[in-house]
PATILO-963947 format. One record per residue (C-alpha): x, y, z. Coordinates in steps of 0.5 Angstrom, whole numbers, plus 500, padded with zeros to 3 digits. Example, Ala and Ser with C-alpha at 12.3 -4.5 7.8 and 13.67 -1.06 7.14 Angstrom:
<site><c1>525</c1><c2>491</c2><c3>516</c3></site>
<site><c1>527</c1><c2>498</c2><c3>514</c3></site>
REM end
This chain:
<site><c1>501</c1><c2>500</c2><c3>500</c3></site>
<site><c1>502</c1><c2>507</c2><c3>498</c3></site>
<site><c1>504</c1><c2>513</c2><c3>504</c3></site>
<site><c1>497</c1><c2>516</c2><c3>501</c3></site>
<site><c1>492</c1><c2>511</c2><c3>503</c3></site>
<site><c1>494</c1><c2>512</c2><c3>510</c3></site>
<site><c1>490</c1><c2>516</c2><c3>514</c3></site>
<site><c1>494</c1><c2>522</c2><c3>517</c3></site>
<site><c1>489</c1><c2>524</c2><c3>523</c3></site>
<site><c1>485</c1><c2>519</c2><c3>525</c3></site>
<site><c1>479</c1><c2>520</c2><c3>529</c3></site>
<site><c1>478</c1><c2>513</c2><c3>536</c3></site>
<site><c1>471</c1><c2>514</c2><c3>539</c3></site>
<site><c1>470</c1><c2>510</c2><c3>545</c3></site>
<site><c1>477</c1><c2>509</c2><c3>549</c3></site>
<site><c1>476</c1><c2>502</c2><c3>552</c3></site>
<site><c1>480</c1><c2>496</c2><c3>551</c3></site>
<site><c1>479</c1><c2>496</c2><c3>544</c3></site>
<site><c1>479</c1><c2>504</c2><c3>542</c3></site>
<site><c1>485</c1><c2>504</c2><c3>545</c3></site>
<site><c1>487</c1><c2>499</c2><c3>541</c3></site>
<site><c1>486</c1><c2>502</c2><c3>536</c3></site>
<site><c1>489</c1><c2>508</c2><c3>538</c3></site>
<site><c1>496</c1><c2>504</c2><c3>540</c3></site>
<site><c1>496</c1><c2>502</c2><c3>532</c3></site>
<site><c1>495</c1><c2>508</c2><c3>529</c3></site>
<site><c1>499</c1><c2>512</c2><c3>532</c3></site>
<site><c1>504</c1><c2>506</c2><c3>531</c3></site>
<site><c1>504</c1><c2>507</c2><c3>524</c3></site>
<site><c1>505</c1><c2>514</c2><c3>524</c3></site>
<site><c1>498</c1><c2>517</c2><c3>525</c3></site>
<site><c1>496</c1><c2>522</c2><c3>529</c3></site>
<site><c1>490</c1><c2>521</c2><c3>533</c3></site>
<site><c1>484</c1><c2>524</c2><c3>536</c3></site>
<site><c1>480</c1><c2>522</c2><c3>541</c3></site>
<site><c1>473</c1><c2>522</c2><c3>545</c3></site>
<site><c1>471</c1><c2>520</c2><c3>551</c3></site>
<site><c1>467</c1><c2>522</c2><c3>556</c3></site>
<site><c1>469</c1><c2>518</c2><c3>561</c3></site>
<site><c1>474</c1><c2>524</c2><c3>565</c3></site>
<site><c1>479</c1><c2>518</c2><c3>567</c3></site>
<site><c1>480</c1><c2>516</c2><c3>560</c3></site>
<site><c1>486</c1><c2>521</c2><c3>557</c3></site>
<site><c1>490</c1><c2>517</c2><c3>564</c3></site>
<site><c1>488</c1><c2>510</c2><c3>562</c3></site>
<site><c1>489</c1><c2>511</c2><c3>554</c3></site>
<site><c1>496</c1><c2>514</c2><c3>555</c3></site>
<site><c1>498</c1><c2>508</c2><c3>561</c3></site>
<site><c1>496</c1><c2>502</c2><c3>556</c3></site>
<site><c1>500</c1><c2>505</c2><c3>550</c3></site>
<site><c1>506</c1><c2>506</c2><c3>554</c3></site>
<site><c1>505</c1><c2>498</c2><c3>556</c3></site>
<site><c1>503</c1><c2>496</c2><c3>549</c3></site>
<site><c1>509</c1><c2>500</c2><c3>545</c3></site>
<site><c1>515</c1><c2>495</c2><c3>547</c3></site>
<site><c1>511</c1><c2>490</c2><c3>543</c3></site>
<site><c1>510</c1><c2>495</c2><c3>537</c3></site>
<site><c1>517</c1><c2>496</c2><c3>537</c3></site>
<site><c1>518</c1><c2>488</c2><c3>536</c3></site>
<site><c1>513</c1><c2>488</c2><c3>531</c3></site>
<site><c1>516</c1><c2>494</c2><c3>527</c3></site>
<site><c1>514</c1><c2>501</c2><c3>528</c3></site>
<site><c1>513</c1><c2>507</c2><c3>522</c3></site>
<site><c1>519</c1><c2>512</c2><c3>522</c3></site>
<site><c1>515</c1><c2>518</c2><c3>525</c3></site>
<site><c1>511</c1><c2>514</c2><c3>530</c3></site>
<site><c1>510</c1><c2>517</c2><c3>536</c3></site>
<site><c1>506</c1><c2>515</c2><c3>542</c3></site>
<site><c1>505</c1><c2>523</c2><c3>544</c3></site>
<site><c1>502</c1><c2>524</c2><c3>537</c3></site>
<site><c1>495</c1><c2>522</c2><c3>541</c3></site>
<site><c1>490</c1><c2>529</c2><c3>543</c3></site>
<site><c1>484</c1><c2>528</c2><c3>548</c3></site>
<site><c1>477</c1><c2>533</c2><c3>546</c3></site>
<site><c1>471</c1><c2>534</c2><c3>549</c3></site>
<site><c1>466</c1><c2>533</c2><c3>544</c3></site>
<site><c1>465</c1><c2>530</c2><c3>538</c3></site>
<site><c1>465</c1><c2>536</c2><c3>534</c3></site>
<site><c1>472</c1><c2>537</c2><c3>535</c3></site>
<site><c1>474</c1><c2>529</c2><c3>535</c3></site>
<site><c1>473</c1><c2>529</c2><c3>528</c3></site>
<site><c1>475</c1><c2>535</c2><c3>525</c3></site>
<site><c1>480</c1><c2>533</c2><c3>520</c3></site>
<site><c1>480</c1><c2>526</c2><c3>521</c3></site>
<site><c1>481</c1><c2>522</c2><c3>515</c3></site>
<site><c1>479</c1><c2>516</c2><c3>518</c3></site>
<site><c1>473</c1><c2>515</c2><c3>524</c3></site>
<site><c1>472</c1><c2>508</c2><c3>528</c3></site>
<site><c1>467</c1><c2>508</c2><c3>533</c3></site>
<site><c1>468</c1><c2>503</c2><c3>539</c3></site>
<site><c1>462</c1><c2>505</c2><c3>544</c3></site>
<site><c1>459</c1><c2>499</c2><c3>548</c3></site>
<site><c1>455</c1><c2>494</c2><c3>543</c3></site>
<site><c1>447</c1><c2>498</c2><c3>544</c3></site>
<site><c1>444</c1><c2>499</c2><c3>538</c3></site>
<site><c1>441</c1><c2>506</c2><c3>541</c3></site>
<site><c1>447</c1><c2>509</c2><c3>543</c3></site>
<site><c1>451</c1><c2>507</c2><c3>537</c3></site>
<site><c1>445</c1><c2>510</c2><c3>533</c3></site>
<site><c1>446</c1><c2>516</c2><c3>537</c3></site>
<site><c1>454</c1><c2>517</c2><c3>536</c3></site>
<site><c1>454</c1><c2>515</c2><c3>528</c3></site>
<site><c1>448</c1><c2>520</c2><c3>527</c3></site>
<site><c1>452</c1><c2>525</c2><c3>530</c3></site>
<site><c1>458</c1><c2>523</c2><c3>527</c3></site>
<site><c1>455</c1><c2>523</c2><c3>519</c3></site>
<site><c1>453</c1><c2>529</c2><c3>520</c3></site>
<site><c1>460</c1><c2>532</c2><c3>523</c3></site>
<site><c1>464</c1><c2>529</c2><c3>519</c3></site>
<site><c1>468</c1><c2>532</c2><c3>512</c3></site>
<site><c1>464</c1><c2>528</c2><c3>506</c3></site>
<site><c1>467</c1><c2>521</c2><c3>505</c3></site>
<site><c1>471</c1><c2>520</c2><c3>510</c3></site>
<site><c1>469</c1><c2>513</c2><c3>512</c3></site>
<site><c1>466</c1><c2>511</c2><c3>519</c3></site>
<site><c1>468</c1><c2>504</c2><c3>522</c3></site>
<site><c1>464</c1><c2>501</c2><c3>528</c3></site>
<site><c1>468</c1><c2>495</c2><c3>532</c3></site>
<site><c1>461</c1><c2>492</c2><c3>532</c3></site>
<site><c1>462</c1><c2>485</c2><c3>533</c3></site>
<site><c1>455</c1><c2>483</c2><c3>532</c3></site>
<site><c1>451</c1><c2>489</c2><c3>529</c3></site>
<site><c1>450</c1><c2>489</c2><c3>522</c3></site>
<site><c1>452</c1><c2>495</c2><c3>518</c3></site>
<site><c1>445</c1><c2>496</c2><c3>515</c3></site>
<site><c1>442</c1><c2>497</c2><c3>521</c3></site>
<site><c1>448</c1><c2>502</c2><c3>524</c3></site>
<site><c1>446</c1><c2>506</c2><c3>518</c3></site>
<site><c1>439</c1><c2>507</c2><c3>519</c3></site>
<site><c1>440</c1><c2>512</c2><c3>524</c3></site>
<site><c1>444</c1><c2>516</c2><c3>519</c3></site>
<site><c1>441</c1><c2>521</c2><c3>514</c3></site>
<site><c1>448</c1><c2>525</c2><c3>511</c3></site>
<site><c1>452</c1><c2>519</c2><c3>509</c3></site>
<site><c1>449</c1><c2>513</c2><c3>511</c3></site>
<site><c1>453</c1><c2>509</c2><c3>507</c3></site>
<site><c1>459</c1><c2>511</c2><c3>510</c3></site>
<site><c1>457</c1><c2>508</c2><c3>516</c3></site>
<site><c1>460</c1><c2>500</c2><c3>515</c3></site>
<site><c1>462</c1><c2>495</c2><c3>521</c3></site>
<site><c1>470</c1><c2>495</c2><c3>522</c3></site>
<site><c1>471</c1><c2>489</c2><c3>526</c3></site>
<site><c1>478</c1><c2>488</c2><c3>529</c3></site>
<site><c1>480</c1><c2>483</c2><c3>534</c3></site>
<site><c1>483</c1><c2>484</c2><c3>541</c3></site>
<site><c1>488</c1><c2>486</c2><c3>542</c3></site>
<site><c1>487</c1><c2>490</c2><c3>536</c3></site>
<site><c1>494</c1><c2>494</c2><c3>537</c3></site>
<site><c1>498</c1><c2>486</c2><c3>534</c3></site>
<site><c1>491</c1><c2>482</c2><c3>531</c3></site>
<site><c1>491</c1><c2>484</c2><c3>524</c3></site>
<site><c1>486</c1><c2>482</c2><c3>522</c3></site>
<site><c1>479</c1><c2>487</c2><c3>521</c3></site>
<site><c1>472</c1><c2>485</c2><c3>518</c3></site>
<site><c1>469</c1><c2>490</c2><c3>513</c3></site>
<site><c1>462</c1><c2>490</c2><c3>511</c3></site>
<site><c1>458</c1><c2>495</c2><c3>508</c3></site>
<site><c1>450</c1><c2>496</c2><c3>508</c3></site>
<site><c1>445</c1><c2>496</c2><c3>504</c3></site>
<site><c1>447</c1><c2>503</c2><c3>502</c3></site>
<site><c1>454</c1><c2>502</c2><c3>501</c3></site>
<site><c1>457</c1><c2>504</c2><c3>494</c3></site>
<site><c1>463</c1><c2>499</c2><c3>492</c3></site>
<site><c1>468</c1><c2>504</c2><c3>492</c3></site>
<site><c1>467</c1><c2>506</c2><c3>501</c3></site>
<site><c1>469</c1><c2>499</c2><c3>502</c3></site>
<site><c1>475</c1><c2>499</c2><c3>497</c3></site>
<site><c1>477</c1><c2>506</c2><c3>501</c3></site>
<site><c1>477</c1><c2>503</c2><c3>508</c3></site>
<site><c1>480</c1><c2>497</c2><c3>505</c3></site>
<site><c1>487</c1><c2>501</c2><c3>502</c3></site>
<site><c1>486</c1><c2>505</c2><c3>509</c3></site>
<site><c1>485</c1><c2>499</c2><c3>513</c3></site>
<site><c1>492</c1><c2>496</c2><c3>510</c3></site>
<site><c1>495</c1><c2>501</c2><c3>511</c3></site>
<site><c1>495</c1><c2>501</c2><c3>518</c3></site>
<site><c1>498</c1><c2>494</c2><c3>517</c3></site>
<site><c1>491</c1><c2>491</c2><c3>518</c3></site>
<site><c1>489</c1><c2>485</c2><c3>514</c3></site>
<site><c1>482</c1><c2>486</c2><c3>511</c3></site>
<site><c1>476</c1><c2>481</c2><c3>510</c3></site>
<site><c1>471</c1><c2>485</c2><c3>506</c3></site>
<site><c1>465</c1><c2>480</c2><c3>508</c3></site>
<site><c1>460</c1><c2>479</c2><c3>502</c3></site>
<site><c1>454</c1><c2>479</c2><c3>505</c3></site>
<site><c1>451</c1><c2>483</c2><c3>512</c3></site>
<site><c1>450</c1><c2>477</c2><c3>518</c3></site>
<site><c1>449</c1><c2>478</c2><c3>525</c3></site>
<site><c1>456</c1><c2>477</c2><c3>529</c3></site>
<site><c1>459</c1><c2>476</c2><c3>521</c3></site>
<site><c1>464</c1><c2>471</c2><c3>519</c3></site>
<site><c1>471</c1><c2>471</c2><c3>526</c3></site>
<site><c1>466</c1><c2>472</c2><c3>531</c3></site>
<site><c1>460</c1><c2>467</c2><c3>528</c3></site>
<site><c1>466</c1><c2>461</c2><c3>528</c3></site>
<site><c1>468</c1><c2>463</c2><c3>535</c3></site>
<site><c1>462</c1><c2>463</c2><c3>538</c3></site>
<site><c1>461</c1><c2>455</c2><c3>536</c3></site>
<site><c1>467</c1><c2>454</c2><c3>539</c3></site>
<site><c1>465</c1><c2>457</c2><c3>545</c3></site>
<site><c1>458</c1><c2>454</c2><c3>546</c3></site>
<site><c1>461</c1><c2>447</c2><c3>545</c3></site>
<site><c1>467</c1><c2>449</c2><c3>550</c3></site>
<site><c1>461</c1><c2>451</c2><c3>556</c3></site>
<site><c1>458</c1><c2>444</c2><c3>554</c3></site>
<site><c1>464</c1><c2>441</c2><c3>555</c3></site>
<site><c1>465</c1><c2>444</c2><c3>563</c3></site>
<site><c1>457</c1><c2>443</c2><c3>564</c3></site>
<site><c1>458</c1><c2>436</c2><c3>563</c3></site>
<site><c1>464</c1><c2>434</c2><c3>567</c3></site>
<site><c1>467</c1><c2>432</c2><c3>560</c3></site>
<site><c1>474</c1><c2>436</c2><c3>561</c3></site>
<site><c1>476</c1><c2>443</c2><c3>564</c3></site>
<site><c1>477</c1><c2>449</c2><c3>562</c3></site>
<site><c1>485</c1><c2>448</c2><c3>562</c3></site>
<site><c1>484</c1><c2>442</c2><c3>558</c3></site>
<site><c1>479</c1><c2>445</c2><c3>552</c3></site>
<site><c1>484</c1><c2>450</c2><c3>552</c3></site>
<site><c1>490</c1><c2>444</c2><c3>552</c3></site>
<site><c1>486</c1><c2>441</c2><c3>547</c3></site>
<site><c1>486</c1><c2>448</c2><c3>542</c3></site>
<site><c1>494</c1><c2>451</c2><c3>544</c3></site>
<site><c1>497</c1><c2>444</c2><c3>543</c3></site>
<site><c1>492</c1><c2>441</c2><c3>537</c3></site>
<site><c1>488</c1><c2>445</c2><c3>532</c3></site>
<site><c1>491</c1><c2>451</c2><c3>534</c3></site>
<site><c1>497</c1><c2>451</c2><c3>531</c3></site>
<site><c1>494</c1><c2>449</c2><c3>525</c3></site>
<site><c1>489</c1><c2>454</c2><c3>525</c3></site>
<site><c1>495</c1><c2>460</c2><c3>525</c3></site>
<site><c1>498</c1><c2>458</c2><c3>519</c3></site>
<site><c1>492</c1><c2>454</c2><c3>515</c3></site>
<site><c1>485</c1><c2>455</c2><c3>518</c3></site>
<site><c1>480</c1><c2>450</c2><c3>518</c3></site>
<site><c1>478</c1><c2>450</c2><c3>510</c3></site>
<site><c1>486</c1><c2>448</c2><c3>508</c3></site>
<site><c1>488</c1><c2>443</c2><c3>515</c3></site>
<site><c1>482</c1><c2>440</c2><c3>512</c3></site>
<site><c1>484</c1><c2>439</c2><c3>506</c3></site>
<site><c1>491</c1><c2>436</c2><c3>508</c3></site>
<site><c1>487</c1><c2>431</c2><c3>512</c3></site>
<site><c1>484</c1><c2>428</c2><c3>506</c3></site>
<site><c1>492</c1><c2>426</c2><c3>503</c3></site>
<site><c1>493</c1><c2>427</c2><c3>496</c3></site>
<site><c1>486</c1><c2>427</c2><c3>494</c3></site>
<site><c1>485</c1><c2>433</c2><c3>498</c3></site>
<site><c1>478</c1><c2>436</c2><c3>500</c3></site>
<site><c1>473</c1><c2>431</c2><c3>496</c3></site>
<site><c1>476</c1><c2>426</c2><c3>499</c3></site>
<site><c1>476</c1><c2>427</c2><c3>505</c3></site>
<site><c1>469</c1><c2>430</c2><c3>505</c3></site>
<site><c1>467</c1><c2>423</c2><c3>500</c3></site>
<site><c1>470</c1><c2>419</c2><c3>507</c3></site>
<site><c1>469</c1><c2>424</c2><c3>513</c3></site>
<site><c1>463</c1><c2>427</c2><c3>511</c3></site>
<site><c1>458</c1><c2>422</c2><c3>514</c3></site>
<site><c1>460</c1><c2>423</c2><c3>521</c3></site>
<site><c1>457</c1><c2>431</c2><c3>521</c3></site>
<site><c1>450</c1><c2>427</c2><c3>522</c3></site>
<site><c1>453</c1><c2>424</c2><c3>528</c3></site>
<site><c1>451</c1><c2>428</c2><c3>535</c3></site>
<site><c1>458</c1><c2>431</c2><c3>536</c3></site>
<site><c1>456</c1><c2>437</c2><c3>537</c3></site>
<site><c1>451</c1><c2>442</c2><c3>541</c3></site>
<site><c1>451</c1><c2>449</c2><c3>538</c3></site>
<site><c1>445</c1><c2>451</c2><c3>543</c3></site>
<site><c1>448</c1><c2>454</c2><c3>549</c3></site>
<site><c1>448</c1><c2>451</c2><c3>555</c3></site>
<site><c1>444</c1><c2>454</c2><c3>561</c3></site>
<site><c1>449</c1><c2>459</c2><c3>564</c3></site>
<site><c1>447</c1><c2>457</c2><c3>570</c3></site>
<site><c1>451</c1><c2>459</c2><c3>577</c3></site>
<site><c1>454</c1><c2>453</c2><c3>578</c3></site>
<site><c1>457</c1><c2>453</c2><c3>570</c3></site>
<site><c1>459</c1><c2>460</c2><c3>572</c3></site>
<site><c1>463</c1><c2>458</c2><c3>578</c3></site>
<site><c1>467</c1><c2>452</c2><c3>574</c3></site>
<site><c1>468</c1><c2>456</c2><c3>568</c3></site>
<site><c1>471</c1><c2>463</c2><c3>574</c3></site>
<site><c1>474</c1><c2>458</c2><c3>578</c3></site>
<site><c1>478</c1><c2>454</c2><c3>572</c3></site>
<site><c1>481</c1><c2>461</c2><c3>568</c3></site>
<site><c1>482</c1><c2>463</c2><c3>575</c3></site>
<site><c1>486</c1><c2>456</c2><c3>577</c3></site>
<site><c1>489</c1><c2>457</c2><c3>569</c3></site>
<site><c1>491</c1><c2>465</c2><c3>572</c3></site>
<site><c1>496</c1><c2>461</c2><c3>577</c3></site>
<site><c1>496</c1><c2>468</c2><c3>582</c3></site>
<site><c1>497</c1><c2>472</c2><c3>575</c3></site>
<site><c1>494</c1><c2>479</c2><c3>573</c3></site>
<site><c1>490</c1><c2>480</c2><c3>567</c3></site>
<site><c1>496</c1><c2>486</c2><c3>566</c3></site>
<site><c1>501</c1><c2>480</c2><c3>567</c3></site>
<site><c1>498</c1><c2>475</c2><c3>562</c3></site>
<site><c1>496</c1><c2>480</c2><c3>556</c3></site>
<site><c1>504</c1><c2>482</c2><c3>557</c3></site>
<site><c1>505</c1><c2>475</c2><c3>555</c3></site>
<site><c1>501</c1><c2>474</c2><c3>551</c3></site>
<site><c1>503</c1><c2>480</c2><c3>546</c3></site>
<site><c1>510</c1><c2>477</c2><c3>548</c3></site>
<site><c1>508</c1><c2>471</c2><c3>544</c3></site>
<site><c1>504</c1><c2>474</c2><c3>539</c3></site>
<site><c1>510</c1><c2>479</c2><c3>536</c3></site>
<site><c1>515</c1><c2>472</c2><c3>536</c3></site>
<site><c1>509</c1><c2>468</c2><c3>532</c3></site>
<site><c1>507</c1><c2>473</c2><c3>526</c3></site>
<site><c1>514</c1><c2>475</c2><c3>526</c3></site>
<site><c1>514</c1><c2>467</c2><c3>525</c3></site>
<site><c1>507</c1><c2>466</c2><c3>521</c3></site>
<site><c1>508</c1><c2>473</c2><c3>516</c3></site>
<site><c1>515</c1><c2>469</c2><c3>513</c3></site>
<site><c1>508</c1><c2>463</c2><c3>510</c3></site>
<site><c1>503</c1><c2>468</c2><c3>509</c3></site>
<site><c1>501</c1><c2>468</c2><c3>501</c3></site>
<site><c1>505</c1><c2>475</c2><c3>500</c3></site>
<site><c1>512</c1><c2>471</c2><c3>502</c3></site>
<site><c1>510</c1><c2>465</c2><c3>496</c3></site>
<site><c1>509</c1><c2>471</c2><c3>491</c3></site>
<site><c1>501</c1><c2>469</c2><c3>491</c3></site>
<site><c1>498</c1><c2>476</c2><c3>492</c3></site>
<site><c1>491</c1><c2>478</c2><c3>493</c3></site>
<site><c1>490</c1><c2>471</c2><c3>497</c3></site>
<site><c1>488</c1><c2>471</c2><c3>504</c3></site>
REM end
């Protein structure tokens, strides 16, 4: 991507974990960031967050002009979007609240500026319904935590979104170091969250039924399928499972198992007993380490893993334009 595609000024609305992740990523890419959050403690929290994230970003590689001080907090939405070339909304997942904020952002932002929502489940047409100026520029731009390290961002347009809006968003998010995945049609939960939700529901059933503990389930992912998924994903992994015959042979051989009752996709009832099992299991896994300590460990792992996996991404084989 060329430098001209990098949004020099990024507005971030809402500075929770996801919003702060966007701020750290944009700063690392050399952008100037203007942030708004009605919480009076937000500036202090965000600057502490960026300070903690910066060592991992340094290991991953910073833009030449990256500067953690290129962050300004303002006291209004109007001031936040002034001069913004990309706007990222991260307010809580309540449609009425998002409608109120997005309506104002659409009315205030300069023409043509993309407004991405970090929503994990709401469809973009539902978000756009509150906007009257340029509703089509309001799209889903759903990242994954930690946003400053994980590169995937799901881009979803709504009924008012023209292809050129998605094309511009693709270029801008790619210039921020993201791997944009354009979702072909809008659906609740988009793509990745629907996959994670299926695994999450199955995991809760396994705990609830006494089949495995939280630690044992995580071990099944960490030491097994998760290692393959970080390179090949689900479909290519099964393609290899078919041997020389590939996916076609795999489906013929193992397809009948899809009829067997191996999964329970409906979530179990979230009883107090199940909550205790899950929470106690996670606290056992944490082994007295704080969330901040676990985040530092996670970031160290992810920076090393990303350095390795980039060597095996399609571009390294000359396969441009592939996921």
